[in-house]
MARGUVEX-923770 format. One line per 3 residues: number of its first residue (from 1); their letters; for each residue x, y, z of N, C-alpha, C. Coordinates in steps of 0.2 Angstrom, whole numbers, always signed. Layout:
NUM = A = X:Y:Z:X:Y:Z:X:Y:Z; ...
//
This chain:
1 = MRP = +379:+724:+735:+385:+721:+740:+389:+721:+746; +386:+728:+750:+387:+728:+756:+382:+726:+760; +377:+722:+759:+374:+719:+765:+376:+711:+765
4 = LLL = +380:+709:+760:+383:+702:+757:+388:+703:+763; +393:+709:+761:+400:+708:+766:+397:+711:+774; +392:+712:+774:+391:+712:+783:+388:+707:+785
7 = LFI = +385:+702:+779:+381:+695:+783:+389:+691:+785; +396:+693:+778:+400:+687:+780:+406:+691:+787; +403:+699:+788:+406:+701:+795:+403:+697:+802
10 = VMP = +395:+698:+799:+391:+698:+807:+390:+691:+807; +389:+687:+800:+389:+680:+803:+393:+676:+809; +399:+678:+806:+405:+672:+811:+406:+673:+818
13 = ILE = +404:+681:+819:+403:+684:+825:+396:+680:+829; +393:+680:+825:+386:+678:+829:+386:+670:+830; +389:+666:+824:+390:+658:+827:+396:+659:+832
16 = MWV = +400:+661:+832:+406:+661:+839:+402:+662:+844; +398:+668:+845:+394:+668:+852:+389:+665:+854; +387:+662:+849:+383:+656:+851:+384:+649:+853
19 = LIS = +391:+649:+850:+396:+641:+851:+398:+641:+857; +400:+648:+860:+402:+650:+866:+397:+649:+873; +394:+653:+870:+387:+651:+877:+383:+645:+878
22 = VGE = +384:+641:+870:+382:+632:+872:+387:+630:+877; +394:+632:+873:+399:+628:+877:+396:+630:+886; +396:+636:+888:+396:+637:+895:+391:+633:+896
25 = KIG = +388:+632:+894:+380:+630:+898:+384:+621:+896; +383:+617:+891:+383:+611:+893:+391:+610:+891; +395:+612:+891:+402:+610:+891:+404:+609:+882
28 = ALP = +413:+610:+883:+417:+610:+876:+412:+604:+872; +416:+597:+875:+417:+591:+872:+407:+591:+868; +402:+592:+872:+396:+590:+869:+395:+592:+866
31 = TIG = +397:+602:+864:+395:+604:+861:+399:+604:+854; +405:+602:+852:+407:+599:+847:+404:+593:+845; +402:+589:+849:+398:+583:+848:+391:+585:+842
34 = LVL = +388:+590:+846:+382:+593:+843:+384:+596:+835; +389:+599:+836:+390:+601:+831:+392:+596:+825; +396:+592:+826:+399:+585:+822:+389:+580:+820
37 = LTA = +386:+582:+826:+379:+578:+824:+376:+580:+819; +376:+585:+818:+370:+591:+815:+374:+588:+806; +379:+589:+807:+383:+590:+799:+382:+580:+798
40 = VVG = +384:+577:+802:+382:+570:+801:+374:+568:+797; +369:+571:+802:+362:+571:+800:+360:+575:+795; +364:+580:+791:+362:+585:+788:+364:+583:+781
43 = LAL = +370:+579:+782:+373:+577:+776:+368:+569:+771; +367:+568:+778:+362:+561:+776:+353:+562:+777; +353:+568:+777:+346:+572:+772:+347:+575:+768
46 = LKR = +353:+577:+766:+355:+581:+757:+355:+576:+752; +359:+568:+755:+359:+563:+751:+352:+562:+748; +348:+560:+754:+341:+557:+753:+336:+562:+747
49 = QGV = +338:+569:+750:+334:+574:+747:+336:+575:+740; +342:+573:+739:+346:+574:+731:+343:+571:+726; +344:+563:+728:+342:+558:+726:+336:+560:+722
52 = STI = +329:+561:+727:+324:+562:+728:+322:+568:+720; +326:+573:+720:+324:+580:+718:+328:+577:+711; +335:+573:+710:+337:+571:+704:+332:+566:+698
55 = MRA = +327:+561:+702:+324:+556:+700:+317:+562:+695; +314:+565:+702:+308:+571:+698:+309:+574:+693; +316:+578:+694:+319:+582:+688:+320:+576:+680
58 = QQK = +322:+571:+683:+321:+569:+676:+315:+564:+672; +311:+563:+678:+306:+562:+675:+302:+568:+670; +301:+574:+673:+298:+579:+671:+301:+581:+663
61 = MQA = +308:+579:+664:+313:+580:+656:+311:+575:+652; +308:+570:+654:+309:+566:+649:+298:+566:+647; +296:+567:+652:+290:+570:+650:+290:+576:+646
64 = GEM = +292:+578:+644:+295:+585:+640:+293:+591:+642; +294:+592:+649:+291:+599:+654:+297:+600:+657; +301:+606:+659:+305:+610:+662:+306:+611:+669
67 = PAK = +310:+606:+672:+311:+604:+677:+311:+610:+682; +309:+620:+682:+310:+623:+686:+311:+621:+695; +307:+619:+696:+302:+619:+703:+312:+614:+706
70 = EMA = +312:+609:+701:+317:+605:+705:+325:+608:+704; +325:+614:+699:+332:+616:+697:+332:+621:+704; +328:+624:+706:+327:+629:+712:+328:+624:+718
73 = EGI = +324:+619:+720:+327:+615:+725:+333:+611:+725; +337:+611:+718:+344:+607:+717:+347:+612:+723; +347:+620:+719:+352:+625:+722:+350:+625:+730
76 = FLA = +344:+624:+733:+343:+627:+740:+346:+621:+741; +347:+615:+741:+351:+610:+743:+357:+610:+743; +359:+612:+739:+367:+614:+740:+370:+617:+746
79 = VGG = +366:+624:+744:+364:+632:+749:+364:+626:+757; +361:+622:+756:+358:+620:+764:+364:+615:+766; +367:+611:+761:+372:+606:+762:+379:+612:+765
82 = ALL = +380:+615:+762:+385:+619:+761:+386:+620:+769; +378:+624:+773:+377:+628:+777:+379:+624:+782; +377:+616:+783:+377:+612:+787:+386:+608:+788
85 = LTP = +388:+611:+784:+396:+607:+784:+399:+615:+786; +397:+621:+789:+400:+625:+792:+398:+625:+798; +403:+624:+803:+402:+624:+811:+399:+632:+813
88 = GFI = +394:+628:+816:+386:+633:+820:+380:+631:+822; +378:+635:+825:+370:+633:+827:+366:+635:+822; +368:+641:+822:+363:+647:+815:+364:+644:+810
91 = TDA = +370:+642:+808:+370:+641:+798:+366:+633:+799; +366:+629:+804:+363:+624:+804:+355:+622:+805; +354:+629:+806:+346:+630:+809:+344:+632:+798
94 = IGF = +347:+634:+797:+346:+639:+789:+348:+632:+786; +353:+629:+785:+352:+623:+782:+348:+617:+781; +346:+616:+790:+341:+612:+788:+334:+614:+788
97 = ACL = +333:+622:+785:+328:+624:+781:+327:+623:+776; +333:+622:+774:+333:+622:+765:+333:+614:+766; +333:+610:+770:+335:+602:+767:+327:+599:+768
100 = IPG = +322:+601:+774:+317:+601:+774:+311:+601:+770; +308:+596:+765:+305:+596:+760:+298:+603:+761; +295:+602:+767:+292:+607:+768:+292:+615:+768
103 = IRQ = +297:+615:+772:+298:+622:+774:+301:+624:+765; +308:+620:+763:+309:+623:+758:+303:+624:+751; +299:+621:+751:+293:+621:+746:+292:+626:+749
106 = VII = +291:+630:+753:+287:+635:+754:+291:+642:+751; +297:+641:+754:+302:+646:+754:+303:+646:+743; +303:+640:+740:+304:+639:+733:+296:+641:+727
109 = GRL = +293:+641:+734:+286:+643:+731:+283:+649:+730; +286:+653:+737:+286:+661:+736:+291:+665:+730; +296:+663:+731:+301:+665:+727:+302:+665:+717
112 = LGH = +298:+658:+716:+296:+657:+710:+290:+660:+707; +287:+660:+712:+281:+668:+711:+282:+673:+709; +287:+674:+710:+291:+681:+707:+294:+680:+700
115 = VVI = +294:+674:+699:+300:+673:+692:+297:+670:+688; +298:+674:+681:+293:+672:+674:+298:+667:+670; +298:+661:+670:+300:+655:+665:+298:+656:+657
118 = VQT = +302:+657:+653:+301:+658:+646:+304:+652:+643; +301:+647:+640:+304:+641:+635:+305:+643:+630; +309:+643:+625:+309:+643:+618:+307:+637:+616
121 = TGY = +302:+638:+609:+301:+629:+606:+302:+632:+599; +307:+634:+599:+309:+635:+589:+309:+641:+587; +309:+642:+578:+309:+647:+576:+305:+642:+568
124 = TAG = +302:+646:+565:+297:+646:+560:+296:+648:+556; +300:+649:+549:+295:+654:+544:+296:+661:+545; +303:+663:+549:+304:+671:+548:+299:+674:+555
127 = THR = +297:+669:+559:+290:+669:+566:+295:+668:+570; +295:+670:+576:+296:+668:+581:+291:+665:+588; +292:+660:+588:+285:+656:+594:+289:+655:+601
130 = QSG = +286:+656:+607:+288:+655:+613:+282:+653:+618; +283:+648:+619:+276:+647:+625:+277:+652:+630; +274:+656:+632:+274:+658:+639:+275:+665:+636
133 = HDP = +276:+667:+632:+281:+675:+627:+274:+679:+626; +274:+684:+630:+269:+690:+629:+273:+696:+624; +272:+697:+618:+279:+702:+614:+274:+707:+616
136 = SRQ = +267:+708:+619:+266:+716:+622:+269:+719:+627; +271:+714:+630:+273:+715:+638:+280:+717:+640; +284:+716:+634:+290:+715:+630:+293:+719:+626
139 = ERS = +300:+724:+629:+301:+729:+623:+305:+727:+618; +304:+726:+609:+308:+723:+607:+316:+726:+608; +322:+721:+608:+329:+723:+606:+332:+724:+599
142 = HDV = +329:+723:+594:+330:+721:+588:+325:+722:+584; +324:+725:+578:+321:+723:+573:+320:+717:+568; +315:+716:+569:+314:+711:+563:+313:+712:+555
145 = IEG = +315:+710:+551:+315:+711:+544:+312:+703:+539; +304:+703:+538:+302:+700:+535:+302:+699:+528; +302:+696:+523:+304:+693:+516:+305:+689:+515
148 = DYQ = +303:+690:+507:+303:+682:+502:+312:+681:+499; +313:+675:+497:+319:+675:+493:+317:+669:+488; +325:+672:+484:+322:+664:+479:+330:+662:+479
151 = RED = +331:+654:+477:+339:+652:+478:+340:+650:+473; +345:+655:+469:+348:+652:+462:+354:+649:+464; +357:+643:+457:+362:+640:+458:+367:+645:+456
154 = PRE = +372:+648:+459:+376:+650:+458:+382:+651:+452; +381:+643:+448:+388:+641:+445:+381:+643:+439; +375:+643:+436:+373:+645:+431:+371:+653:+433
157 = DPR = +373:+656:+426:+370:+664:+425:+364:+665:+423; +359:+667:+424:+352:+666:+424:+351:+671:+417; +357:+672:+413:+354:+675:+406:+356:+672:+401
160 = EDK = +359:+667:+401:+362:+662:+398:+357:+658:+394; +357:+656:+388:+351:+654:+385:+352:+647:+385; +347:+644:+388:+349:+637:+390:+346:+633:+384
163 = RDP = +343:+634:+379:+340:+631:+374:+347:+626:+371; +344:+620:+370:+349:+617:+364:+352:+620:+358; +357:+619:+357:+361:+625:+350:+357:+620:+345
166 = DKN = +359:+612:+345:+358:+609:+341:+350:+608:+336; +346:+610:+342:+339:+608:+340:+338:+618:+337; +332:+618:+332:+329:+623:+329:+322:+622:+332
169 = D = +320:+627:+334:+313:+630:+338:+309:+633:+332
//
């Protein structure tokens, strides 16, 4: 939790320092113009990349595949868009890194390399089937009790004689 708190304290200070330094070099109005320009360009890029990612996710879902990569890209796009709307050049650089497809895919590829995706396909006859599931690698969190059962109609008493009393055998 401390690194996140430190990030929220240090990042705004760094952003102010960079904005003041750039403002001293090129002036206040051009600095504000650059901040607005990066926000507009970033939002346009976000819209284009977002639509593309949604379309790829829909294609994978229609094919019966899990759109894990597209979901991760969607998260990166949301974070990148939020960073681009935040005034500052450091957050803009990180935001553009999240929105540029080549850079984003490299980062996501490295992150997904450390993630295991398990997709449940269903339960059948007391057995649990899962694609990508290796029970030897995972400890069981509960016991499985297997057994047979026979369904009986609760309205009928099995001890009753079901023969017709009018018929003599």
